[in-house]
N, C-alpha and C positions, 0 to 999 in steps of 0.2 A: 740870253735872247730877250729881247724887248716886245712888249705886246702893245699894241693900241688899237684906241677902237674911237670910229666917228659918229655911231648911233646915240646921238644924242636927240631927244624925241621933244619933250615938253618944256618949256622954259625953265625950268627948275631943274631939269637934265643939261639941257644945254646950259645954263651956269656953273653946275657940277661939272661937267664935263672939261669945261673951260679952266676954271680954276684949277682943274686936275691937272689939263695939261700943262697950264701956266708953270703951277707948283713943279711938275714934274723937268719942267725943260729949264727952270732956273735954278732946282736945288738938285736933280739926277741926272740932266742931257740923257745918255745911254749909259742905260746900266750894263756895265759888265759882268760878270764874274767866270774866273780863270776856271781854265778847266783842269780835271786830276792829271798831274802830269807826272811821267814815273822815267828817272834817268839811268841808265845803266854806264856808268864810269870802272873803266878798269882798275881795280883794286879796290870800290868803294863797295858799299851794301847798298843794297835797292832800299830808296826813302819814299814812303808811302804820306800821301799828305790828303787829311779830310776832304770829302771831295763837295763840291757846293754847287747849288741850283741855279744852271743854265738858262733859266727861264724866268720872266717878269709876267707875271699874269694880273690880267684884271677882267672884269665881269662883261662878257660881249653880249650885247642886246641886238635883237633881229626886229623890226615893226612888221607884226603880223598885217594881213591882208596888204601885201604892198602889190602896187597895180602899175610902176612907172615903166619904161619901155628898156631901160637898162638892169641890169643885175642892182640889189641891192649891196651896200659896201659893207663889210660885217667888221673887219679887224684887219691886224696888222701881224705875223710874226718875223720875229727878228733876232738872229743869234750872234753873241757876243763875237763868235767867231769867222762872222760875215763881216768881209773886207771891201765887197762892193764889186767883186772882181767876178761874181758870177761861179763861185767855186764849191756854193754852198746851196745845195738843192732842200726846199720844203716840201715833207711830205704829210697828207693829211689826212687819217683815217679814221673810221668810227662811224656812230648812227648821221645816215645824210651824205655822207664823205663821197664827192665824185656825181652825185646825183644832185643831190638839194644844194650842199656847202662847195665851191670849186678852191683851188687857194694856185695863184702864182707862184710854180716852183723857184723862181728866181727872186723875186719881191717879197713872197710871205703874205700878200694882200687875200683875204678870205672874200666872197661874195657870196650873195644869196641869189638862186636862178630862180627859186618858184616862189610862188603867194603863200604863205604859211597861215594856217588856224593857229590859235593860240586853245581852243576851245577843244582842239582833236590832241593837238602834244603841246605842252606848258616848255619845254628843254630838249637837247638834245646835247648826247656826250660826246666827243671828240675825241682823238688822241692824237699830238704833233710830234715829229721827228726833223732833225737838222742831219745832212749827210755828207758826206766828201762827195762832188759830185763825179772825180776822176777817180776815187779807192772804194766808193760806195760805202765807206764806215763812216758810222754814227757817231757826230761830232758830239752829241750831248745824249743822255738817256733821253728814251720815248715818255713824255709826259700826258696828263688827261686835262683835258678843260671843258667848259660847260657855256652851250650858246642857246639863252634865253628868248623867247618870241614875248615879244612884249608888247600887253594886251593894250586893245582901244575899244571904243566901246559902240561894237558890231553885232550885239543880241540885247531885244528887246524882254523887257521882262513877260512870263507867261504865268496863267494860271493850269496846271497840270490837272486839278479835281475837276474843273467847272464844266458844265454849268452846276447850279447848286439848288437842290430843293430842300427846305427846311420849315418848320413850323413855329408859330409863337402862342401859348392860350391870347384868348383878347382878352380886354381889359386889364393887361398886365402895365406896370405902374413903368413910366419912362426910363430909359437906361436900361431897359431888361435887355441881356445881353441873347442875341438869336444868334450868331456864326461867327469865328475867326475863320476870315480865308488867308491863302496866301500864294505869293508870286516868287518865283524862281527866276534869276537874271544868271547868264551861261557865262558873262564877264566874270576877270578877275577881282574878286572883293577884298585882295588886301591892296591893288592898284588903285589909286584915285577914286571914285565916284561911278563908275561903270556899272557896278552890283548896287545900289544903295537906292531901296526901293521909296517909293512916297505913294501913301493908297488916297484915293481922294474916293466920292460919289456923283456919279454923272448924271443917274435918275432914281428917284426913289423918297424924293426930301417934300415935303417936310417929312415924313413920317418917321425915315430911318435915317441913323449917322453912322459914320467910319471911321475909326481909328486912323490917322495916318501912319504912324509906327506899326502898330501890331495887326492892323486888317480888323480888329474886331468891329459887326455891325451891331446896333444896338437898335432900341425903341425912341421915338423921337418926341411922342407926343403920348400924351394922356388917354387912357379909358378908350383905345382904337376897337369900335364894335364890330365883330362879324358880321352882325345883320346887317349892317352896313356897306360892308366893304370885307370880301371874304379873303380875296387875294391880293398878292402885290409883287412887280416886278421890280429889282433892285439892278445898277448897273456899275460895280464899282472897277477903277482905272487904278492902275499899278504903273507908275513911272522911275526911271532912275534917272540919276545926277543928282540924287535928292530934291528933283522936281525940280529944276533949273531947266532954263529954256535951252534945247537943243538936243534934252533928252530923250530916250527912246519908252516909250509905253506899250502898256497891252491890258485887256478888259475881260471882264466876265459877268456872266447875268446869275444874279439869285433869286429863284421864286418862293416867296415867304406866302403861304399862307395861316392867316388865324385859326386857331383849334376853337373848339365851341365849350364855354363852359354854360353853368345854369344859372342865366342872368335874365331870362326871362319868364314869369309866370303865364300855368295855363287861363285859356281864358276862350268860353263858351262864346261863338258867336252872336247868340239870341238868350235873353233870359226867361222865355218861354214857348215851349213847346208842344206839339198836340197829337198824340199818335193814336191811329183808329186798328182795334185787334177785334175780327171776328170770334165769337163764342165757340166757333167750332173747332178755335186752335187747340193743338193739343199739347198737354202738360209737359213740359221739359224742351217746347221747342222755343225758338228764337223767333220775337214777335216785331224787335225793333233795333234802328242803331242810333248812336248819339255820339257826338265829339269834340270836345274841348281843342281850340290850336295852342300850339307851342313853339314859338319862333326858334326854341334850341332845336340841338340834333341828336342822335344817339342817346344813349341812357339818358341823357338831362333831359330830353322829350318825355321817358318815361312817367308813365299816369298810372291811377287806380282811380276804379269809378264806384261811388258809395251810393245807398239808397239811404239817407239819413232820416228821414221820415217821412209822413204821409199814409195814406187809408190803404193804399198799396202796397205796404213795403211785406206783408206776406203773401202778397198773392203773386208777386213780378219778384224777379235778382236779377242781377248786372254782373257782368263781369267784361275784364279787358282781353280787348286783343292786341298780342303783342306785337304783331307785324303792322297795323294799321294804325293802331292806340285807341283804336273804338270803342265804347261801351255796349257790348252788346245784352238786351233786353230780352229775359226770356221770362217764362211762364212757370210757377211753381204749382199753381192750383188750378183746375176749371174755372172757366168763366160760365155765368148764367147769365143772359141779359135779363130774363125775365124776375130775378132774383136784385142783382145790380149793374146800371147801366153805365158807368164811370168810376175811372180812378186817380188820384192824382200822389204824383212821388215829385221828391226833393231829392236831386242826382248833384254828387258835388266829383270834379272832379281833383286831384292833388297829384303835386309830383311825388316820385319814390327817391330821389336820389338829389338832397337838397346839398347847396354850397352855402354857407354862413356866412363868408364874405361879403356875400350880396343879399342878405336878408333884408338889409334893409330898403329895397326894392319894391318889399310890399309883400304879403300872403302868398304863396305859390300854390294857390288852389281857387278855385270857383265854384259857384254855385248855381242852376238853373232848374225850372219849375217845368215836371212831365204831366200832360192832363192825359191819360188812355181813354179813349171812348170805346165801348164795349159794343159790338155790332150782332146785331139780331139773325141767326140763322134758323133756318128750318132744319129739326134734328131728329133721328131716327127715334126708335120707341127706346125707353131705358128702362132696362129689368132691373128688379127691387135688388135682387144677389148678384154677385161678379160670377158666382157659379152656382152650381145645386149638387146636392148629393142625396139619390132617392133610393129604397130599399123595397125587394121583391121576392115570397119565398119560391124556392123552385116548386115544378111541378103545380105552379097556380095556374088554373085557365086562363084561355086567351081570353084577352078583355079586360084581367082584371086590374085596376086602376092601380099605378106606379107612385105616382105623384104629379104637383101642377106647377107653372112657371107663369109668374106675372111682370108685366112689361104694361108702362103707360106713356103718354106723347108728353115728353117735356117740355113744349111749347104751352101757350096760351090757348091757341085753337083746343089744344085735348083731344086731337082726332082718335077712332076705334083703333086698335091694335089684331089685327090677325099675326096667326102663329102656325109655323109648317116647321116642319123635322126636314135638315139638309140630308140626300141620302147621297154621302158622299163615301160612305163605307157600308160594308155587308151589315156590320151592328146597326146600323141606323134603319133598317129593314125590320130587326125584329121588335121597334114600338110603333105606336101610331098616337098621334096628339089632335085634341079639341082646338082645331081653328080658333075658337070665338073662346073657350074658358082658359085654352094651356093644359086640359089634364092630359097628361102622358099615360097608356096603357098598354096593355102584352099583346104582341101579334103572334106568340109560338109560347109554347112549353117550355121553361125553362131549366137544365141538369147541373146543377152547383160543381160538381165533378166535374163537370165539361169545359164550363168557364163560369167562375165565379164573380165577373167583375164587366160590365160593358161598359163604354162610354159615345155620347152622343152628344151630338152639337142643335140646338132648337134655335131658329131664327123668328124674329118679329119684324113686323113691317106694318107701316100706319097702311088703312085702308084707301085714303086719297092719296096718297103719295108712294106708290108700294117700293121706289128705287131708293126709300132712306128702309135700311135693313141694319139690325144689331144682331149680334150671335151672342147666345150664352153655352160655354159648356155644361153638359150634365151626364154625371158617373150614376151606374144604377150597378148596387150591391145585391146579389143574389145569397137570400139568406138559405139557410141548410136546414134539412128536414133529413130525422132519420129513416132514410130509405137504402141503407147498404147494412149486411149483416157485416159483424166482424170476420177475419178468416187470419190463419198462419201468416208469419209475416214469412217466412221460408220454406222449402221442400226439408224435411228433416230427416235426416240418416243417422238411427237412432241405433247403438251397439249395445248389448249385453253381452258380458264374459261369462263363461261357463262358471268360473269359481265366483261370481258373486254373492254378496251375503245379502240376507233381507235388509229392507229399507234404504240400502243403498240408491243416491240420485244418479240416472243414465244421463237425463238431458234437460235443459231447462227450456222453453218453447215460451216465445212471443207472439203478440199480433196484431194484425193491424186493419183500420177502418177507413174508407174512402171520405168517412164523414168529418166534420170538423169534431173537436175538442169537445162539442156542449153535446152532442150526440152521441161519440164512440169513444173517447177517452179512458172509461171505466172498464175494464173488460174482467169479465169471470169465468173460470174454466172449470168442469167438472168431466166424471165422464155420464157414459149414457145410463138414467136411473130405469130404461126398458131392459138393459140385457141383467142376466144374471152375473153374479160377482164375480171378478175375474179374477182369480188365485195366481197369475205368475206377476201381474203388474197393477200399479195404483196410481193414483194424480191426486197432488195436493196444490192448491192454487195459493200462492205467495202473497195475495191481497196488492201487487204490484204491478197488473200487469203481465203479471208472468207466470207460469206455472212450470213445476217440477214434474216428474215422472221416476218412479222410485219400483225398484225389485220388493217383491213380496215373498217371496223364498230363496232356500238354495241351494246352487249349481244349476245349470243349466245343460243340456246336450245338444250337441249338434245334430248327434247321428239319431237323438228322438225326436225332435224338431230343432228346425233352424231357423225359421220365421214365425214372429207373432205379431198380431194386428190388434188395434187398441185405438178403440173410436172415443174420439175427443168432443166436446161439447163449448161452444164459444159463444156467451152471449154478451154485449154493451149495457151501456148504462144512456141508452137514449128513450124517449118517448114518443111513442111505445116503444120499449126494446126491443133488440132484433137479436136472432144467435142464427148460428151454423154449425154442422159435423164436420169434423174432418177425423180422417183413419191414418194412425200413426203406423208405419211398419219397422219392428224391432229385430231385427237379427243376432243372431247368436253368434259368438264367434270367440277362436281359443284365444286367450292374453298370455303376456308374461305375468311372473310376478309383480310387476313394479304399473300392471294394468295395461303398458300398451299392447294393442292387439297383434295378434302374431296371425291369423289368417281364420276366414270365415268361411273357408269349401271344405265340406267333408266328405267329398268321393275321392279326391284327391290325396292320397297317402303319403305320395313323396312330395308333395305340398308341405304338409306336417312339419315335417324334418327340415325345412327351412330352404331346400333346394329353390334354385329360380331356374326361369322358362330356359333362359343360355344353357342351366348346369345342365338340365334334363334332356333336352336336345343334346349334348355334347355324349352324355352317356350312350341314349340310343344309335348314337351316328358311330360309335365303338365299338357297341356291337352287333350291330348291319356288319360293320368291317370284318368283324371276328367271324363271322358265321363266314361272310363270302370267302374268307381263307381257306375255310375248312371244307368249304362243299369245292372251291379250287384243289385242294389238295387230294380231297379223296377222287376226284375224276382223273387228275394225273397217275395215279396209282392204278387205276382200273384200265388205263390208256396204255400203262409199259406192260409190254408180252415180252419182246427179244431184246434186254438188255446190253451191251457192247460193253464187255469189261476188257481195258487194255493196260498190260500191266506193264513194264518197266522193261522188258525184256520184247517188247513188243506178240506177244503170245496171245492165243484167244484161244477158249474152250468151250464145248456146250455147256450151256448150263440146263441142268435137270430140274424142273421144276415141282415141288412137294406140295401138294394138297393138304399138308398135316404138319405138325412143326415135328412131328418123329422124338425116337427117346434118347437118341444123344450116337454115339460109339457104336453101342449094340446094334443098331441098325443094320450094320452091312453082315452079321452072321443070321442065318437060319429064321430071314424072312420070309410070308407070302411073295411073292414076287409079283401077283396082281394089287397087293399092297400099296407097293410101289410104281404100279405103273401108270402111268399118266396118258390115257388113247392119245389126246390130242399132242401128247409130248412125244412119247417114246415110240409109238409107233410110225410118225412123220418123221419123214427123212430132214434133215438140215441141209439145204444148199448156201453154198455162201453167196449171199446178195450180189456182192461187187465184181464175181466172176462169174462167166456164162462158161458150164460145166460142157466139158468134151465126153466124155462117158458117163455110163450107167452105172451106180454105183452095184457093189456084190450083190446085196440082196436087201430090200427094204420092207419084204412083208414075212413076217413069221406066222407060223399058225398057232393058234392058241393054245392047242396043247403042248408045244413046247415051251409056251411062255411062261404056264402054269407049273411046268417041270424043272424048268431051269432055276439055280440060285444065284444071289444077288452078283456073288463074285463072276460065276459066268457070263451074266447080263453087262456086267461093267465092261469085261474082260473083251468081249463081242460089240460092244459099242466102240471101244476103245482100235480094236482091230480095223474097223470100219473108219475110223476118222483115219490111221494109218495109212488103208491101202486106195482113199478115195483120189483118185488121180486128176478131179476136177480144180482141186485147189491146193495152196499152197503147203508145207506141212505144218499147218496150225493145228492144236489140239481142239477137237470140239469141245462146244459148250452141251453140256444134258444138263435140261428141266427136270425134277423131280418133283412132281405132285406131292409129295406124302413126306415129313419128314420122320415118322416114325414117333414111340411113346417111351416111355420109361427116363426120360432129362429128369434128373433130380434139380436142375435150376428151375424147371417150372416154366408156364408160360411167358414169353415176353412180349405178346401180342397188346395194343393198344384199343382192340376192340371190345374190351370189356371194362375198359378204365372209367369209363361213365357212373358205372354202377360201384365204384368204390366210394366209401368216406373221408373226404379229403379234413387232413388234419392240420388247416389253416388257421390260427389264430384269429377273427376280427376283434379281439375286445380292445383293440387299440384306436378303432372308430370311435370309441364313447369318450374318447382326449379331442377331438375333432369341432367341438361345440353343438349347439343344439340345432343346425343345418342339420347334421350327419346323425340325429339323434333315431331318426326312423332304422337307418341302414345295419346301427349300432342294435337296434332290436331285432331287427329280421335276420342277421346272419352271427351276432355273437352271442354268449349265453347270459345277459343282460335280461331279466325279467321285467319284458311291457310294461312299462307305466300308466294306468290311466288318466287319459288328457283333461285335464280339466280348464 
């Protein structure tokens, strides 16, 4: 197959295509490649031939942006098997086949039906195949070829990052690089000059220039001054086709700003200034401003102001306002028109950030002279002291002088001064002042122990001008007088143990005095000399404002005396000295051997055993419960008259009540029947309480004579017969109650009535092992000999 192309665009390509076609026609003609053939001859083996390519490939080109009325011819496919009789069918597949590219299946001509853009797609990959139209069998294998879109100059250069904003320092040298701009062209850079860009400057000469190849913008003048011109707008053009006629172009704007450098020294607009300041100006206040001009900006214009000389350097000070760059003149000392009426100051303003590249432009500082004129002002009176401290004794009489304040008119007129006290607080009403002399006096009697210090405010004004008032604070200290006797520091709870020894310290006491240390810091303790010698206790003065209470004998007894009273006399060291008497209360208590107090109550014997209140309550509660049980038991015994005893066979008998325990088995023989008889039980017929009787018993009463003559056996048989013959009850045995049990019992009495009189053999010695809390119980119930409590 042979492929031919007629897409020759530029003259060079036309020449190349012409030469190529001529060369192919002269030397090749139609290149034919035999296909693989396999012959089957009877008796011969199959012969395989090496396959040969059946396609002849050339580069296919299609011109982009084709706007012609007919489809653009791309090329032709031709197979060596094609005899021109239309038996060969050409098939085209791949990218754009059937839509962008169509093929004549008989001739193999390929046409482009659409306008193509190389910047969107540079080439297309397709597949060609030749088949037999009658059998639809491929005549040659399918092969791949490429259709390349040929570029034309249809895209102008573009600055994708513009417009640009850039800065460059002023006074830069010529040729200083400012910025590099870059333009891009979407055309094919490998084909012709469509994408070859050249830069040029359209606006911005003669200040800046641009490199035509690299796009680097540089300064084109020496010493460009920001103060003369700060902003520049430079227009840069980029043109393709290497700048030739017919090329496309694009442009961008570069905004260049000159940045400041410190190339301008500060300058005062005037060489002489004058300032008026009244003498009433407050110390520390700003009295004026001064400024030196600097054409620079930012830190290059920062400066510092200094007073370099002059007679007012010690009276005034100057500082710099960082925002306005002004010099602020302040007052360091008060002004007095009567003493000095003017001052002269030399003020210097200098830059703080210097650039030594421009030091040749001159010194970056300037000096001016400032004359300050002091103005006369009618001033209020001036006190001789900024504050006063005065003293007066407490208890002083009303009208006692405390002190004197003095003020004068500082003006030349020297007007008279009037004094008064500002009654702003209650303390100001405790004093009075002489309006002419300024003498302060007391208006009440003071007590230092109540208020030791007073603060008042004294005012002074000129008589000619009462509106001008000055004030001064006055502190009055109240001095102490020894007018308070000493007292005990607190209420003491003094305890002495029963087993104390003579000379033992039982308490140390101290005293206090409301007066200050000068009149009450030294205390002396003693016993009242007017009383007789105390045989129980004594007092020792420790000479350190304390005293000790000591015992004078051995052993004290709570039972004999449990409280002692000891009068103590205390005197201070004031002038004159004051004294007071106090009585100490001393309690006698039982203590352990280590000195710990065990108890101080003599009337509670159980408490000495160490029992707590809870334990005592528990013991009393147990006793009450036991008494209640005993009373209940006795009540039940007395209220039980006819007990009903039911045996296992449910047989009931009459119970005979005996008033005496009896003498055992011998009670059934030869006893006096009257002793056995219980009138309330023997003569009373017992009826069944659960069955109503239908007939009377045979006999209810017996003469007393018969009772006296009958013996016990007959009496029992008679009772048994009555129970057996009683028709009103079931055949139960009657219970007979005997009130007398007889005597002669060798076992003795088993009654508990006399048990309270017997001696208990309980051993209570173990209580002694229970500790000091049960010591008293052990002494009461045990055989331990009670010890005397010490």
